[in-house]
C-alpha positions in Angstrom: -20.7 97.1 -69.7 -21.2 93.9 -71.6 -18.0 92.4 -73.0 -17.2 89.2 -74.8 -15.9 87.5 -71.6 -19.2 88.2 -69.8 -21.2 86.7 -72.7 -18.9 83.7 -72.9 -19.3 83.1 -69.2 -23.1 83.2 -69.5 -23.1 80.8 -72.5 -20.8 78.4 -70.7 -22.6 78.3 -67.4 -25.9 77.8 -69.1 -24.7 75.1 -71.5 -25.6 77.3 -74.4 -29.0 78.4 -73.0 -29.5 82.0 -71.9 -32.5 82.7 -69.6 -34.4 85.9 -70.6 -36.5 88.2 -68.4 -40.0 89.1 -69.6 -40.2 92.3 -71.7 -43.5 94.1 -71.5 -44.8 96.7 -73.9 -47.8 99.0 -73.5 -49.9 100.5 -76.3 -51.9 103.7 -75.7 -54.4 102.9 -78.5 -55.4 99.4 -77.3 -57.3 97.7 -74.4 -55.4 94.8 -72.8 -56.9 91.3 -73.2 -55.6 90.2 -69.8 -54.4 86.7 -70.9 -50.6 87.2 -70.9 -50.5 86.1 -67.2 -49.4 89.5 -66.0 -50.9 90.4 -62.6 -54.0 92.6 -63.0 -52.5 95.2 -60.7 -49.6 95.6 -63.1 -51.5 96.1 -66.4 -50.8 99.9 -66.3 -47.3 99.6 -64.8 -45.9 102.1 -67.2 -48.6 104.6 -66.1 -52.1 105.1 -67.3 -51.0 107.7 -69.8 -49.0 105.1 -71.6 -51.9 102.7 -72.0 -52.2 99.1 -70.8 -49.7 96.3 -71.3 -51.0 94.2 -74.1 -47.7 92.8 -75.6 -44.8 90.7 -74.4 -41.7 90.7 -76.6 -39.4 87.7 -76.9 -35.6 87.5 -77.5 -35.8 91.2 -78.5 -32.9 93.4 -79.6 -35.4 95.9 -80.9 -36.5 99.0 -78.9 -40.2 99.8 -79.0 -41.3 102.8 -81.0 -43.9 104.1 -78.6 -43.7 107.9 -78.8 -41.8 110.5 -76.7 -42.4 108.7 -73.4 -40.8 105.4 -74.6 -38.2 104.2 -72.0 -34.6 103.7 -73.1 -34.9 99.9 -72.7 -38.6 99.5 -73.6 -39.1 96.3 -75.6 -35.6 95.1 -75.1 -34.9 91.6 -73.6 -32.5 91.2 -70.7 -30.4 88.1 -70.2 -30.4 86.9 -66.5 -27.3 84.8 -65.9 -27.0 82.3 -63.1 -24.6 84.7 -61.3 -24.2 88.4 -61.7 -26.3 91.2 -63.0 -28.7 91.1 -65.9 -27.6 92.6 -69.3 -29.3 93.4 -72.6 -29.5 90.7 -75.2 -28.9 93.5 -77.7 -25.6 94.4 -76.1 -24.6 90.7 -75.9 -25.2 90.4 -79.7 -23.1 93.5 -80.3 -20.3 92.3 -78.1 -20.1 88.7 -79.1 -22.8 87.9 -81.7 -20.8 85.0 -83.1 -21.1 83.2 -79.8 -24.8 83.5 -79.9 -25.8 83.3 -83.6 -22.7 81.8 -85.2 -20.0 83.6 -87.1 -21.7 83.0 -90.5 -25.0 84.6 -89.4 -23.2 87.5 -87.9 -21.3 88.1 -91.1 -24.4 87.9 -93.2 -27.0 89.6 -91.0 -24.9 91.8 -88.6 -27.2 90.9 -85.7 -30.4 89.2 -84.5 -32.8 90.4 -87.2 -36.0 89.1 -85.6 -38.7 90.5 -83.3 -41.2 88.1 -81.8 -44.0 88.8 -79.4 -47.4 87.9 -78.0 -50.1 90.5 -78.4 -53.3 90.3 -76.5 -56.2 92.7 -77.0 -59.8 92.8 -75.8 -61.0 93.8 -79.3 -59.6 94.4 -82.8 -56.6 96.6 -83.7 -57.3 99.4 -86.2 -56.9 98.5 -89.9 -53.3 99.2 -90.6 -50.2 98.3 -92.6 -46.4 98.0 -92.2 -44.2 99.7 -94.7 -42.0 97.9 -97.3 -38.3 98.5 -97.2 -38.7 101.1 -99.9 -40.8 103.3 -97.7 -39.3 102.4 -94.4 -35.8 103.4 -95.5 -37.0 106.9 -96.1 -37.4 107.3 -92.3 -34.3 105.2 -91.4 -36.1 102.0 -90.6 -36.7 98.5 -92.1 -39.9 97.2 -93.7 -41.8 94.7 -91.7 -43.4 91.4 -92.9 -45.0 89.5 -90.0 -46.7 86.2 -89.2 -49.4 85.1 -86.8 -50.0 81.9 -84.9 -52.7 81.5 -82.3 -51.5 79.3 -79.4 -54.3 77.2 -78.0 -52.9 77.4 -74.4 -53.4 81.2 -74.4 -56.8 81.2 -76.1 -59.2 79.5 -73.8 -61.1 82.8 -74.0 -61.5 84.5 -77.4 -62.5 88.0 -76.1 -64.9 90.1 -78.1 -63.8 89.9 -81.8 -62.0 86.7 -82.8 -61.8 87.8 -86.5 -59.2 89.7 -88.5 -59.9 92.1 -91.4 -57.2 91.4 -94.0 -56.7 93.2 -97.3 -59.4 94.8 -99.3 -62.4 93.5 -101.2 -61.6 92.8 -104.9 -62.9 95.7 -106.9 -62.0 98.3 -104.3 -60.3 101.3 -105.9 -57.7 103.7 -104.7 -60.3 106.4 -104.9 -62.4 104.5 -102.4 -59.6 104.5 -99.9 -58.7 108.1 -100.6 -62.3 109.1 -99.6 -61.8 107.2 -96.4 -58.7 109.2 -95.6 -60.6 112.4 -96.5 -63.2 111.5 -93.8 -60.6 111.0 -91.0 -61.9 113.7 -88.7 -65.6 112.7 -89.1 -65.4 109.7 -86.8 -65.4 106.3 -88.4 -63.9 106.7 -91.9 -65.6 103.6 -93.2 -62.5 101.7 -94.4 -63.8 98.4 -93.0 -66.6 98.5 -95.6 -64.0 97.7 -98.2 -62.3 94.9 -96.2 -62.8 91.2 -95.7 -62.9 89.5 -92.2 -61.7 86.0 -91.5 -62.6 83.9 -88.5 -59.5 83.2 -86.4 -58.8 79.6 -85.4 -56.6 78.6 -82.5 -53.7 76.4 -83.7 -53.6 78.0 -87.2 -51.8 81.1 -88.6 -51.3 83.7 -91.3 -48.5 85.5 -93.2 -48.9 89.2 -93.7 -46.4 90.9 -96.0 -45.6 94.6 -96.0 -48.1 96.9 -97.6 -51.1 94.7 -96.7 -53.9 96.2 -94.6 -54.9 94.1 -91.6 -56.8 94.6 -88.3 -55.9 91.8 -86.0 -58.6 90.4 -83.9 -58.9 89.4 -80.2 -57.1 86.1 -80.1 -53.7 86.0 -78.3 -51.3 86.1 -81.2 -47.7 84.8 -81.4 -46.1 87.0 -84.0 -42.6 86.5 -85.5 -41.6 89.4 -87.6 -38.7 91.4 -89.0 -37.2 93.5 -86.2 -38.9 96.8 -86.9 -41.8 98.7 -85.3 -43.0 100.7 -88.4 -46.7 101.0 -89.0 -49.4 103.2 -90.4 -53.0 103.2 -89.1 -55.6 103.6 -91.9 -58.7 103.4 -89.7 -59.8 106.5 -87.8 -62.0 104.9 -85.2 -62.2 101.4 -83.6 -64.6 100.3 -80.9 -65.6 103.9 -80.4 -62.0 105.1 -79.8 -60.6 107.7 -82.1 -57.3 107.0 -83.8 -55.1 110.1 -84.1 -53.8 111.1 -87.5 -50.3 110.9 -86.1 -50.6 107.1 -86.0 -51.2 107.1 -89.7 -48.1 109.2 -90.5 -45.8 108.0 -87.6 -43.3 106.6 -90.1 -43.8 109.0 -93.0 -41.5 111.9 -93.8 -43.1 115.2 -92.7 -43.5 116.5 -96.2 -45.8 113.6 -97.1 -47.9 113.5 -93.9 -50.9 115.0 -95.6 -50.3 113.7 -99.2 -53.1 111.2 -99.5 -51.9 109.8 -102.8 -48.5 109.2 -101.2 -50.0 107.4 -98.2 -52.1 105.2 -100.5 -49.0 104.4 -102.6 -47.5 102.7 -99.5 -50.1 99.9 -100.0 -49.3 96.8 -102.0 -52.4 97.1 -104.0 -52.4 93.8 -105.8 -51.8 91.9 -102.6 -54.6 93.7 -100.8 -57.3 93.0 -103.5 -56.0 89.4 -104.2 -59.2 87.3 -104.7 -57.5 84.3 -103.2 -56.1 86.0 -100.2 -56.6 83.1 -97.8 -55.1 80.6 -100.2 -52.0 82.9 -100.5 -51.6 83.9 -96.9 -53.1 81.3 -94.5 -50.6 78.9 -92.8 -51.7 75.6 -91.2 -49.2 73.7 -89.1 -47.0 71.3 -91.0 -45.2 68.4 -89.4 -41.4 68.7 -89.4 -41.3 64.9 -89.7 -44.0 62.2 -89.8 -46.1 62.7 -86.6 -46.5 59.0 -86.0 -42.7 58.5 -86.1 -42.0 61.4 -83.8 -44.8 60.6 -81.3 -43.4 57.1 -81.0 -40.2 58.8 -79.8 -42.1 60.9 -77.3 -42.5 64.2 -79.1 -44.0 66.0 -82.1 -42.8 69.1 -83.8 -44.7 71.4 -86.2 -43.8 74.3 -88.5 -46.2 77.0 -87.5 -44.5 79.9 -89.3 -42.9 79.3 -92.7 -42.8 80.3 -96.3 -40.6 83.4 -96.0 -36.8 83.8 -95.8 -37.2 86.4 -93.0 -38.2 84.2 -90.1 -39.7 80.8 -89.2 -41.1 79.1 -86.1 -41.8 75.7 -84.7 -44.1 74.3 -82.0 -42.4 71.5 -80.0 -44.5 69.2 -77.8 -42.8 66.7 -75.5 -45.2 64.0 -74.3 -45.7 63.4 -70.5 -42.8 61.7 -68.8 -40.7 61.7 -72.0 -37.6 63.5 -73.2 -36.0 64.4 -76.5 -32.7 65.6 -77.7 -33.7 68.0 -80.5 -31.3 69.6 -83.0 -31.7 72.7 -85.1 -29.4 74.4 -87.6 -29.8 77.9 -86.3 -30.1 79.8 -83.0 -33.6 80.5 -81.7 -35.6 82.1 -78.9 -38.3 80.1 -77.2 -41.3 80.6 -75.0 -42.9 77.8 -73.0 -46.7 77.7 -73.3 -47.5 74.6 -71.3 -45.9 72.3 -68.7 -42.7 72.1 -66.8 -39.5 70.3 -67.0 -35.9 70.9 -68.0 -33.9 72.2 -70.9 -30.2 71.3 -70.9 -30.7 70.5 -67.1 -32.1 74.0 -66.4 -35.6 74.2 -64.9 -38.3 75.5 -67.1 -42.0 76.1 -66.1 -45.1 77.9 -67.4 -46.2 80.5 -64.9 -49.9 81.1 -64.0 -49.3 84.7 -62.8 -46.4 87.1 -63.3 -45.7 90.3 -61.4 -44.2 93.2 -63.5 -40.4 93.1 -63.1 -40.3 89.5 -61.9 -38.1 86.8 -63.4 -39.8 83.7 -64.9 -38.7 80.3 -66.1 -40.6 80.2 -69.4 -38.3 82.2 -71.8 -34.8 81.5 -73.1 -32.5 81.8 -76.0 -30.6 78.8 -77.5 -27.3 79.6 -79.1 -26.4 78.3 -82.6 -23.8 75.9 -81.3 -26.1 74.4 -78.7 -29.0 74.1 -81.2 -26.8 72.3 -83.7 -25.3 70.0 -81.1 -28.8 69.1 -79.8 -30.6 70.3 -76.7 -32.1 67.8 -74.2 -35.7 68.8 -73.4 -37.4 66.8 -70.6 -41.0 66.8 -69.6 -41.2 66.1 -65.8 -45.0 65.8 -65.8 -46.7 62.4 -65.7 -49.9 63.8 -67.1 -49.5 67.0 -69.2 -47.5 67.7 -72.3 -44.7 70.3 -72.4 -45.1 72.8 -75.2 -42.8 75.5 -76.4 -42.7 77.9 -79.4 -39.3 78.4 -81.1 -38.6 81.4 -83.2 -35.8 81.6 -85.7 -34.2 84.6 -87.5 -33.6 84.9 -91.3 -32.0 82.2 -93.3 -32.8 79.2 -91.1 -31.4 76.3 -93.2 -34.1 73.9 -91.9 -36.8 76.2 -93.3 -35.3 76.9 -96.7 -37.4 74.2 -98.5 -40.6 75.8 -97.3 -39.8 79.3 -98.7 -42.4 80.3 -101.3 -41.2 81.7 -104.6 
């Protein structure tokens, strides 16, 4: 049982930094891309019937929605204190969220309303969408906007389709998409004939709002999003693999599961056929402060996810042999993508291979108090940069000026 005293002890002994164990998630309808550093013998650790592991979830208080065989703690992150047994981050937030997120955030949000992950696939995901709050609430869930960033350190190999279909070609009609749904059981329903594909570029990203169709490609993707696992697949076949109708209506009330007009109504039509889709949705890294000024002090920091009030993310690079005390106005989770060193005097390192169930030194959670006071990050390498990705929940004060109207 996690109580406030246990959380307080973990926060105190870690100087406000909680170490997190890797959280792996399989997907039955995808083929793993094999770049998440998981040992190849462990790709099907959940059993072949569950599919291969192609996702790693970070700082997660959200249980995966993976069908009837989903494990009770699937997708949830565990805190590993220096002493004592592991415990769920979700239970820590429920028991003492103010110690982790700050009293104001707990009062406003009621918890850690963020899910962040790496996903890694050999080929493309089926063209799908995530419901808005309006439709997700009908099945007791939340709508899901999400963002993408393609970390160069995980993308030395692009796999077989480094493109993503996003939205629909201007001029596409709802009748066109209705005909695609009518052809579901005929193999490929042809929906990609109405979509546009964009070449993915390591070091860049995208913002995908609810109701927008998208078929992510084969780059390893860092994905901050609202903590929800709702989706609806609109493509009936991908790479020769049949997509079951149940994955289209997974998060639809039973009475609407064969109502084609209702299913199409879940799409944000104007956003899908937007003729300037890339201009509206592509996100290139933006310096937090002037790069020359920061590099002179031994580091650089970029906004890699921004523009929405729901979440934000930064990439912090500390140059070889340098250190920085970095402050943020909100709690955050972090994943190290390159290098080794220390954070608040705790060792951090990027693994080259991870066995399923093993602990690592590459993932942690920084409490609000520690973030605001400033966290010392040291790069102990004399030749290689130390790089970490930092994901923030809704309402990050530092990101407010970047929110689009």
